[in-house]
DRENMIVO-329195 format. One record per atom (N, C-alpha, C): residue in three letters; x, y, z. Coordinates in steps of 0.02 Angstrom, whole numbers, plus 32768, in hexadecimal, padded with zeros to 4 digits. Example, Ala and Ser with C-alpha at 12.3 -4.5 7.8 and 13.67 -1.06 7.14 Angstrom:
BEGIN
ALA82947EE48186;ALA82677F1F8186;ALA82947F5B8186;SER82827F908162;SER82AC7FCB8165;SER82858002818A;
This chain:
BEGIN
MET5DCF82F97258;MET5DB782D27291;MET5D7482EE72A8;VAL5D4182C472B0;VAL5D0082D872C6;VAL5CF282B9730A;LEU5CD582DF7338;LEU5CC182C27377;LEU5C90828A7368;ARG5C9E824E737F;ARG5C758215736D;ARG5C46820373A5;SER5C0582007396;SER5BD781E473C6;SER5BC381A173AD;ASN5B838196739F;ASN5B6B81567387;ASN5B88811C73B0;PHE5B98812C73EF;PHE5BAD80FC7420;PHE5BF280DF7415;TYR5C1980FF73E8;TYR5C5F80ED73E1;TYR5C8A812473FF;PHE5C70816473FA;PHE5C95819C7416;PHE5C8C819A7460;ARG5C98816E7458;ARG5C888166749D;ARG5CAA81A074C0;GLN5EEC82ED7795;GLN5EE18331779E;GLN5F21834D77B8;THR5F13837877AE;THR5F56837F7796;THR5F6F83C577A0;SER5FB183CE7797;SER5FCD8411779C;SER5FAF843E7767;SER5F9E8422772E;SER5F81844976F8;SER5F3E8467770D;ILE5F1684407730;ILE5ED5845A7748;ILE5EE084937778;ARG5F0F848A77A6;ARG5F1C84BF77D7;ARG5F3484FF77B5;GLN5F5E84F87782;GLN5F758533775D;GLN5F3B85557739;PHE5F0E852D771E;PHE5ED3854876FC;PHE5EA98571772D;VAL5E9F85567769;VAL5E778578779C;VAL5E9885B977B1;VAL5EDA85B777BB;VAL5EFE85F477CD;VAL5EF686297797;LEU5EFD86147758;LEU5EF686437720;LEU5EB086627720;LEU5E7D863A772C;LEU5E398655772E;LEU5E3086867767;SER5E508677779F;SER5E4986A277DA;SER5E6686E777CD;LEU5E9786EC77A1;LEU5EB7872C7792;LEU5E918753775D;SER5E608733773F;SER5E3B87537709;SER5E0487807725;VAL5DF987B87703;VAL5DC387E57717;VAL5D8587D376EE;ILE5D5C87A6770A;ILE5D21878E76E8;ILE5CEA8785771B;PRO5CAB877F7704;PRO5C73877C7733;PRO5C7987407761;CYS5C628749779F;CYS5C62871377D0;CYS5C1D870A77ED;LEU5C0E86CE7801;LEU5BD086BE7823;LEU5BE186A37867;SER5BB586AC7897;SER5BC0868F78D8;SER5BB0864578D6;PRO5BD9861C78F7;PRO5BCC85D478F7;PRO5B8C85C5791D;VAL5B6B858F790A;VAL5B2E857A792C;VAL5B3F8544795E;SER5B2A854C799B;SER5B38851B79CF;SER5B0284E679CF;ASP5B1584A779C9;ASP5AE6847179C8;ASP5AF384437A03;ALA5ABD84277A1F;ALA5AC383FE7A5B;ALA5ADC83B97A4B;GLY5AC1839A7A16;GLY5AD483557A06;GLY5AFF835179C8;THR5B18831579BA;THR5B3F830A797D;THR5B14831B7940;ILE5B32833C790F;ILE5B0E834F78D2;ILE5B2883257898;VAL5AF983097873;VAL5B0C82E77835;VAL5AE8830A77FB;ARG5B0A830D77C3;ARG5AED832B7787;ARG5ADF82F47754;VAL5AA282F5773A;VAL5A8D82C37709;VAL5A8782E776C6;SER5AB182D37696;SER5AAF82F07653;SER5A8A82C07626;THR5A5182D6760B;THR5A2982AA75E0;THR5A2982C37598;SER5A09829D756D;SER5A0582AF7527;SER59DA82EC751A;VAL59B48302754C;VAL5989833D7543;VAL599883757575;GLY59CC836D759E;GLY59DD83A175CE;GLY59F98384760E;ASP5A1583B07637;ASP5A35839B7676;ASP5A0A83B076B2;TYR5A0D838776E6;TYR59EE83997726;TYR5A19837F775F;SER5A0E8398779B;SER5A37838577D4;SER5A0C8369780C;ILE5A2C833D7834;ILE5A0B831D786C;ILE5A34832978AB;GLU5A13833D78E0;GLU5A3483407921;GLU5A2483007947;LEU5A5882DC795B;LEU5A50829C797C;LEU5A4382A479C6;LEU5A1C827679E2;LEU5A0B82777A29;LEU5A3F824F7A4F;ASP5A7A826C7A56;ASP5AB382497A74;ASP5AA582307ABA;ASP5A7F82567AE1;ASP5A7582467B27;ASP5A3A82177B33;SER5A0482207B0D;SER59C881F87B1B;SER59C781B57AF6;ALA59EE81AE7AC1;ALA59F2816E7A9D;ALA5A3A815F7A8B;PRO5A67815A7ABD;PRO5AAF81567AB0;PRO5AC581197A87;ALA5AA880DF7A96;ALA5ABD80A27A72;ALA5AA680A67A29;THR5A6A80BF7A1E;THR5A5080C579DA;THR5A7780F879B2;VAL5A88813079D2;VAL5AB0816379B0;VAL5AF48147799D;GLN5B14812479CC;GLN5B56810879BD;GLN5B5280D57985;ASN5B1D80AD7985;ASN5B13807C794F;ASN5B0E80A0790C;PHE5AE780D5790A;PHE5ADE80FC78CC;PHE5B20811B78B6;LEU5B45813878E5;LEU5B84815878D4;LEU5BB9812778BD;ASN5BB580E978D5;ASN5BE580B678BD;ASN5BDF80AE7871;TYR5BA180AC7859;TYR5B9580A67811;TYR5BAB80E677ED;VAL5B9A811F780A;VAL5BAB815F77EA;VAL5BF7816777E4;ASN5C1A815A781A;ASN5C638165781A;ASN5C89813677ED;ARG5C6C80FD77DE;ARG5C8B80CE77AE;ARG5C7880DF7766;GLY5C4A810E775E;GLY5C32811E771B;GLY5C0080EC7700;ASP5BE280C4772B;ASP5BB5808F7715;ASP5B7580A976F4;PHE5B5F80E57707;PHE5B22810076EA;PHE5B2F812676A9;ASN5B6D81327699;ASN5B7D8159765D;ASN5B6A8133761E;ALA5B4A815775F0;ALA5B33813A75B0;ALA5B00810375B9;THR5ADB810475F1;THR5AA280D775F8;THR5A6480FB75DF;TYR5A3080D475CE;TYR59F480F375B4;TYR59B980EB75E4;LEU5989811775DD;LEU594D81147607;LEU591E80E075E9;HIS591580AB760E;HIS58F1807175F2;HIS58A8806D7607;ARG589480977637;ARG584F8091764F;ARG583580D67665;VAL580880F2763D;VAL57EB8133764C;VAL579F81307641;PRO577A810F766D;PRO5731810F7667;PRO57178157766E;ASN56E781687645;ASN56CD81AD7644;ASN56B981C57689;ASP56D18200769C;ASP56BE822376D9;ASP56CD81FB7719;PHE56FC81CD7715;PHE570A81A37750;PHE575381AB7766;VAL5782818B7743;VAL57C8818F7756;VAL57F481927718;VAL583281A97721;VAL586781A476EF;VAL589C8175770D;GLN58A4813B76EF;GLN58CE8107770D;GLN590780F276DF;GLY594280E776FC;GLY597C80D176D6;GLY59B080B37703;GLY59EE80AF76E9;GLY5A2680957710;GLY5A38804D7703;ALA5A11802976DA;ALA5A1B7FE176D4;ALA5A3D7FCB7694;TYR5A357FF1765D;TYR5A4C7FD8761C;TYR5A6F800E75F3;ARG5A9E7FF875CB;ARG5ABC80217596;ARG5AB97FFA7556;PHE5ABA801E751F;PHE5AB67FFD74DD;PHE5AFC7FF474C0;GLN5B0B7FB774AA;GLN5B4B7FA9748A;GLN5B3E7F967441;PRO5B5E7FBB7413;PRO5B537FAD73CC;PRO5B607F6473BA;TYR5B357F487390;TYR5B3B7F037378;TYR5B2F7ECF73AE;VAL5B207EE673EB;VAL5B127EB87422;VAL5ACB7EC3743C;GLY5ABA7F02744A;GLY5A797F137465;GLY5A807F2B74AC;PRO5A497F2974D3;PRO5A4C7F407519;PRO5A7C7F167542;VAL5AA57F377569;VAL5AD57F157595;VAL5AC67F2B75DD;ASP5AC27EFA760A;ASP5AB27F09764F;ASP5AEC7F2C7672;VAL5ADD7F5F769A;VAL5B0E7F7C76C7;VAL5B187F4B7700;VAL5B567F38770D;VAL5B647F087742;VAL5B4E7F247785;THR5B2B7EFB77AB;THR5B0F7F1277EB;THR5B3B7EFE7826;ASP5B3B7F297859;ASP5B587F187899;ASP5B257EF078C1;LEU5B377EDB78FD;LEU5B087EB97929;LEU5ACE7EE8793A;PRO5A937ECD7942;PRO5A597EF97953;PRO5A657F1E7994;VAL5A457F587999;VAL5A4C7F8279D5;VAL5A0D7F7B79FF;ALA5A147F7C7A41;ALA59DB7F777A6E;ALA59AD7FB27A66;ASN596C7FA67A67;ASN593A7FDB7A5F;ASN5940800E7A97;GLU593C804E7A86;GLU594080857AB7;GLU590580B47AAE;PHE58CA80997AA5;PHE589180C47A98;PHE588780F67AD0;GLY587A81357ABC;GLY586E816A7AEC;GLY584481A07ACD;ALA586181C77A9F;ALA583E81FE7A7E;ALA580B81E37A4C;SER57D582087A44;SER57A081F47A17;SER57B481FE79CE;ASN579681D679A2;ASN57A481DA795A;ASN57798210793A;THR578A824E7949;THR57668287792D;THR5788829E78EC;LYS576882CC78CA;LYS578282E5788A;LYS57C983027893;GLY57F682EE7867;GLY583A8307786A;GLY586982E17896;THR585082AE78B9;THR587D828478E1;THR589B824E78B6;VAL58D5823478CC;VAL58FA820178A7;VAL58FD81C378D3;ALA58EB818978B8;ALA58E7814C78E0;ALA5905811178BA;MET591380DC78E0;MET592E809F78C3;MET58F5807278AC;ALA590080527873;ALA58D2801E785C;ALA58E77FDC787C;LYS58B97FAD787F;LYS58CA7F6C789C;LYS589B7F367882;ILE58A97EF97894;ILE58837EBF787D;ILE58447EB878A7;ASP580B7EAA7885;ASP57CC7EA078A8;ASP57D37E6A78DE;GLY57BA7E7A7919;GLY57BA7E49794F;GLY57FB7E457976;ASP582C7E6E7966;ASP586C7E6C7989;ASP58817EB3799A;PRO58727ECB79D6;PRO58817F1079E9;PRO58CC7F2179E7;ASP58F77EEF79F0;ASP593F7EFB79F3;ASP59637EE579B4;SER59467EF6797A;SER59627EDE793A;SER597D7F15790D;ALA59807F537925;ALA59967F8B78FA;ALA59E07F8378E9;THR59F07F8F78AA;THR5A367F8C7894;THR5A477FCB786B;ASN5A3E7FC87828;ASN5A54800077FE;ASN5A1C802877DE;GLN59DE800F77DF;GLN59A8803477BE;GLN598A806777EE;TRP597D80A377D4;TRP596180D977FC;TRP5932810177D1;PHE5908812877F2;PHE58D6814F77CD;PHE58C8819177EF;VAL58AD81BF77C7;VAL5896820077E0;VAL584A81FF77DD;ASN582A82127813;ASN57E182167815;ASN57C8825477F1;LEU579F824977BE;LEU578482817796;LEU574882A177B8;ASN572A827E77E7;ASN56F08296780C;ASN56F4827D7854;ASP56C3828E787C;ASP56C1827478C0;ASP56AB822B78BD;ASN56DB81FE78BE;ASN56CD81B678BA;ASN56CF819778FF;THR56A581B0792C;THR56A7819B7972;THR56918153797B;SER567181357949;SER565F80EE794E;SER569E80C37954;LEU56D680DC793B;LEU571580B77940;LEU572E80B27988;ASP571680DE79B3;ASP572C80DE79F9;ASP571480A07A1E;ALA56DC80847A06;ALA56BF804A7A27;ALA56C7800A79FE;THR56F4800C79CD;THR56FE7FD379A1;THR57427FB579AB;ASN57467F7379B5;ASN57867F5079B8;ASN57B57F6D79EC;GLY579A7F7F7A26;GLY57C37F9B7A5B;GLY57D17FE57A53;GLY57B380037A1F;GLY57C0804A7A12;GLY57FE805279E6;PHE57F9807C79B2;PHE583280877986;PHE585D80BF79A3;THR589D80B079AD;THR58CA80DD79CF;THR58DA811B79A6;VAL58C6815579BF;VAL58D8819579A1;VAL591D81A879BA;PHE594A81B8798C;PHE598F81C979A0;PHE59A7820B7983;GLY597982307962;GLY598E82707946;GLY59538299792E;ASN596282D9791E;ASN592F83077905;ASN594B832D78C9;VAL592183347896;VAL5935835B785B;VAL593783A5786E;LEU596B83C77859;LEU5975840D786B;LEU595D843E7835;GLY594C847A784C;GLY593D84B1781F;GLY590884A277EC;ASN591784B177AD;ASN58E884A67776;ASN58F284627754;GLY591284347777;GLY592183F3775A;GLY58E583CC7743;MET58AC83D67764;MET587183B07751;MET585A83C2770A;ALA586C83FD76F2;ALA585A841076AE;ALA587C83E0767C;VAL58BA83CC768A;VAL58DC839B765F;VAL58B983587662;LEU58A58343769E;LEU5885830276A6;LEU583F83027687;ASP581C833B768C;ASP57DB8340766B;ASP57E2833D7620;THR5818835A7606;THR5825835575BE;THR5830830C75A9;ILE585782E875D1;ILE586282A175C4;ILE5820827B75C4;ASP57F5828A75F5;ASP57B4826975FA;ASP5788827775BE;SER578F82B275A1;SER576582C67568;SER577B82A87526;LEU57B5828A7523;LEU57CE826D74E5;LEU57A6822F74D2;PRO57A6821E7492;PRO578781DF747E;PRO57AC81A4749D;LYS578A816D74A7;LYS57A8813374C8;LYS57A180F6749A;ILE57CE80C774A6;ILE57CC80887481;ILE57D8804F74B1;ASN57B8801774A5;ASN57C27FDB74CE;ASN57E97FA874A5;LEU58277F9C74B9;LEU58537F6D7496;LEU585E7F2F74BF;GLY58347F2574F1;GLY583C7EEA751D;GLY58517EFE7563;PHE58657ECD758A;PHE58737ED775D1;PHE58A77F0D75DD;LYS58D97F1275B2;LYS59107F4175BE;LYS59047F85759E;ALA58C87F907585;ALA58B67FD2756B;ALA586A7FD8756B;GLN584D7FDA75A8;GLN58057FE175AF;GLN57F5802C75B2;ASP57C880427589;ASP57B68089758A;ASP57F580B47586;ALA582080A47557;ALA586080C8754F;ALA585581057523;PRO58648141753C;PRO585C817E7514;PRO5892818374DE;PHE588181A474A7;PHE58B381AF7472;PHE58AD81F67458;ILE58E58210743C;ILE58E98257742C;ILE58DD826773E3;SER58D9823473B8;SER58CE82407371;SER588482437361;GLY5873825B7326;GLY582D825F7312;GLY580D821B730D;ALA583381EA72F6;ALA581D81A572F3;ALA585781797309;TYR58488145732E;TYR587D811A7348;TYR589D80F2730F;ASN58E080F6730B;ASN590580D272D8;ASN5932809B72F5;ASP595880AC7329;ASP5985807C7349;ASP59958096738F;PRO59BA806F73B6;PRO59C7808273FC;PRO59EB80C57406;ARG5A0980E073D1;ARG5A29812173D8;ARG59F6815873E4;ASP59B7814973D8;ASP5982817B73E1;ASP596A817E742A;LEU597F814F7454;LEU5968814E7499;LEU5985818874C1;VAL596D819274FD;VAL598681C77529;VAL59BC81A97556;TYR59F781C47551;TYR5A3181AB7577;TYR5A4381DD75AE;MET5A6E81C675DB;MET5A8481F37611;MET5ACB81E37628;ASN5AEB82177643;ASN5B2982117668;ASN5B1C822D76AE;VAL5B3F821376E0;VAL5B3482297725;VAL5B7782337747;SER5B81826D7766;SER5BC0827B7789;SER5BB382A377C8;VAL5BDF829B77F9;VAL5BDE82C47835;VAL5BFC83087824;VAL5BDC833D783B;VAL5BF583817832;VAL5BF783A57875;GLU5C1D83DB7877;GLU5C2683FF78B6;GLU5BEB842C78C7;ARG5BC884447893;ARG5B928473789F;ARG5B5B8469786C;TYR5B208480787E;TYR5AE7847F7851;TYR5AED84B7781F;SER5AE184A877DF;SER5AE384DB77AB;SER5AB484C77773;GLU5A9484F97755;GLU5A6A84ED771B;GLU5A8C850276DB;ALA5ACC851576E0;ALA5AF1852876A4;ALA5AF884EC7676;ALA5AF784F87635;ALA5AFB84C27603;ALA5B4184A47600;HIS5B7484CD760E;HIS5BBA84B77609;HIS5BDC84C8764B;VAL5BF98496766B;VAL5C15849E76AE;VAL5C5A847E76B3;PHE5C8984A176D3;PHE5CCB848476E2;PHE5CD58482772D;GLU5CE484477747;GLU5CF1843D778F;GLU5D3D843C7799;SER5D57847277B7;SER5D9F847877BC;SER5DBE844577EB;SER5D9A842E781D;SER5DB783FF784E;SER5DC483BB782F;THR5D9C83A877FE;THR5DA3836677DF;THR5DBA83697796;GLY5DB783A47778;GLY5DCB83AA7732;GLY5D9583927702;LEU5D58838D7719;LEU5D21837576EF;LEU5CFF83AF76CB;LEU5CFA83A97689;LEU5CD683D97660;LEU5C9A83B67641;ILE5C5E83CF7650;ILE5C2083B37636;ILE5C0583E27601;THR5BFA83C775C5;THR5BE583F2758E;THR5BBA83CC755D;SER5B9C83F2752F;SER5B7683D674F7;SER5B8C83FB74B8;VAL5B9283D57481;VAL5BB283F07446;VAL5B8A83E07406;ASN5B82841473DD;ASN5B67840B739A;ASN5BA38404736B;VAL5BA883CA734C;VAL5BE283BB7322;VAL5BD383C972D8;ASN5BFB83F372BB;ASN5BF684017273;ASN5BAF8413725C;ASN5B928444727F;ASN5B50845D726B;ASN5B1C84257264;ASP5B108402729B;ASP5ADC83CF72A1;ASP5AEF838C7283;GLU5B2E83827271;GLU5B42833F725B;GLU5B3A830E7295;ASP5B47832572D1;ASP5B3E82FE730D;ASP5B35832E7347;ILE5B0D831C7377;ILE5B03834473B4;ILE5B0A831573EF;VAL5B3A8325741B;VAL5B4A82F87452;VAL5B53831D7493;SER5B4C82F874C9;SER5B60830F750C;SER5B9982E27521;LEU5BCA82FE7546;LEU5C0382D6755A;LEU5C2982F87593;TYR5C5882D175B0;TYR5C8782EB75E1;TYR5CCC82F275C1;LEU5CF0832575D8;LEU5D37832B75C9;LEU5D5C8330760C;HIS5D988315760F;HIS5DBF8316764D;HIS5E00833B7642;ALA5E1083687670;ALA5E4F838D766C;ALA5E8A835D7675;VAL5EBE8368764D;VAL5EFA833F7651;VAL5F37836C7655;SER5F6C83537673;SER5FAA837A7679;SER5FCF837E7637;HIS5FE883B97629;HIS601383C175EE;HIS603A840375F6;SER6079840075E5;SER60A5843A75F0;SER6095847475C1;SER607584657588;SER606C849A7556;SER602B84C0755D;GLY5FFF84AB758B;GLY5FBF84CF7593;GLY5F8C84A675B7;PHE5F5084C175BB;PHE5F1984A175DF;PHE5EF4847475AE;GLN5EF5843375BC;GLN5ED98404758E;GLN5EA283D975AE;PHE5E7483C37583;PHE5E3C839A7599;PHE5E35835F7569;LYS5E2783257585;LYS5E1E82E9755D;LYS5DD482D5755D;ALA5DB882CC7522;ALA5D7382B7751B;ALA5D6B82707535;ASP5D368264755B;ASP5D2882227578;ASP5CF881FE7549;LEU5D1181CD7524;LEU5CE881A974F4;LEU5CAD81857513;ASP5CB581707551;ASP5C8181497572;ASP5C4681747588;THR5C4A81B5757F;THR5C1481E17595;THR5BF18204755B;VAL5C0381F3751E;VAL5BE4821474E4;VAL5B9F81F774D9;ILE5B6C822274DF;ILE5B27820D74D6;ILE5B03823E74A7;PRO5ACE82287486;PRO5AA98255745B;PRO5A8B828F7483;ARG5A8582C97463;ARG5A6883047484;ARG5A3D832A7452;THR5A068344746A;THR59DE83717440;THR59FF83B67441;ASP59F383DD740D;ASP5A12841F7407;ASP59F184517436;PHE5A1484867448;PHE59F984BB7472;PHE5A2184FA7468;THR5A0385327479;THR5A2585737475;THR5A5F857574A7;GLY5A9A85867490;GLY5AD4858874BC;GLY5AFD854974BC;ILE5AEE851A7490;ILE5B1584DD748C;ILE5B5B84ED7471;ALA5B8D84C67485;ALA5BD084CE746A;ALA5BD184B57422;THR5C0384CB73FC;THR5C0A84B773B6;THR5C50849C73A9;PHE5C53846B737C;PHE5C9484507367;PHE5C96844C731B;SER5CCD846372FF;SER5CD8845F72B7;SER5D13843172A9;SER5D0783FB7284;SER5D3E83CD7274;SER5D6C83EB723F;THR5D54841D721A;THR5D7E843F71E9;THR5DB48467720B;GLU5DA0848B7240;GLU5DCF84B57265;GLU5DEB849272A3;ASN5DCC845A72B6;ASN5DDF843772F4;ASN5DD884667331;ARG5DA2848C7332;ARG5D9784BC7367;ARG5D5684AC738C;LEU5D5984AD73CE;LEU5D2084A673FA;LEU5D1384E8741D;LEU5CD785037416;LEU5CC685437434;LEU5C8C853B7465;ILE5C99854B74A4;ILE5C65854A74D7;ILE5C51859374E4;PRO5C1385A574D5;PRO5C0085EC74DA;PRO5C0186087521;SER5BF085DE7552;SER5BF085F57598;SER5C0085B975C4;LEU5C3585BF75EC;LEU5C4C85887617;LEU5C4E859F7660;GLU5C29857C7689;GLU5C2A858B76D1;GLU5C61856276F2;VAL5C8F85857713;VAL5CC885647733;VAL5CBF8566777F;ASN5CBC852C779D;ASN5CB4852877E6;ASN5CF985227806;GLN5D0B8555782D;GLN5D4C8556784F;GLN5D4685487899;GLY5D0D852C78AE;GLY5D04851C78F5;GLY5CE88557791C;ASP5D12858B7926;ASP5CFC85C4794C;ASP5CDA85F97921;LYS5CDE85F278DF;LYS5CBC862178B3;LYS5CB08600786F;VAL5C85861F7849;VAL5C7386067807;VAL5C81863C77D4;ILE5CA3862A779E;ILE5CB58659776A;ILE5C9386447729;VAL5C7B86757704;VAL5C5C866876C3;VAL5C8A8681768C;LEU5CA286547661;LEU5CCA86657628;LEU5C9F866475E9;THR5CAE868D75B9;THR5C89868D757A;THR5CB886807540;ASN5C9B8665750B;ASN5CC1865674CE;ASN5D01863074DD;VAL5CF985F87500;VAL5D3285CF7512;VAL5D4485A374D5;LEU5D8085AD74BC;LEU5D94858D747D;LEU5DCB8559748B;PHE5DBF851D7470;PHE5DF084E77474;PHE5E0384D1742D;SER5E4084B87427;SER5E57849A73E8;SER5E62844F73F3;LEU5E4B842773C4;LEU5E5683DF73C7;LEU5E9D83D273AF;THR5ECC83D073DF;THR5F1383CD73CF;THR5F2C838573C6;ASP5F06835573DF;ASP5F19830F73D6;ASP5ED982E873C4;PRO5EC882E57384;PRO5E8A82C4736F;PRO5E87827A7383;ASP5EBF82577382;ASP5EBE82107392;ASP5EAD820573DC;ALA5EC8822E7407;ALA5EBB8228744F;ALA5E8182537466;LEU5E64827A7437;LEU5E2D82A87446;LEU5E3F82D8747E;ILE5E7A82F77476;ILE5E92832974A6;ILE5E84836F748B;PHE5E62839774B4;PHE5E5383DD74A3;PHE5E7E840B74CD;THR5E9C843C74AE;THR5EC6846D74D1;THR5EA284B074D4;LEU5EA184CE750E;LEU5E8285107516;LEU5EA8854474EF;VAL5E83856974C5;VAL5EA2859E749C;VAL5E9685E374BA;SER5E5785F174CB;SER5E47863474E4;SER5E0286337505;TYR5DF486697529;TYR5DB186747546;TYR5DAA86BE7554;GLU5D6C86D37560;GLU5D5E87197571;GLU5D40871D75B6;
């Protein structure tokens, strides 16, 4: 069994037991980071970054954004518009094999809440020209101080800020070659040396997390969400995906989420999977326990149910 990407690979008492077990372990701990607003983590084909949402100053816009996030609507969508040195925009489309671009279903538009300026690193809603109250699912990150947007179309509502070194990921996306495939892929970046098909585009997953982290592999104990990237069979495939903790009497198990499998570029510290041994190895996993953060090393899982894509925890250091 091989972890399948190519767009087909696509809480519980067990989680609580796992957290208790970790608490009893003598391993390094980090102090949790206190964040003022809701934090979302964006996992892209070239790296992850986090956004702190402006819950208080743009509440309706934040809730609109979170509605899409919590339904998984942004997962496996691609970045369709990245004009050089301007914005990184997505949220509208995902690619379906043998069909092509498929629109993410939109909710009703949200009323404009313009307030903060569109400076570098801010996150804002896209909208239709001439209609200030037309924002739905498309959003963008400002790559520079785009203050001209403050006086355009009622002002573009800023509802978040990129945290830490996240702009380095976005600058990398901006530096990629681009292709224009029409309205649903204008200035679309791609990760291959030459564009071959939509699998080369830059994809993303978006989830709410409890704390900001720049770790490559993260487990959220409160929700059972494990965010990771995996090199499959020595570069046969490289993907980013979510796994979710599931209850099982025989051990701590995680189920791979097919709907979140997206292409990923390789990097130092990526997890590895061998279909020969059915083993998944995460070299360093940051575990968020709410009041503290634990770092596990050499976290080993066995693919115990290939049909259901269930991984069972074997060991860690």
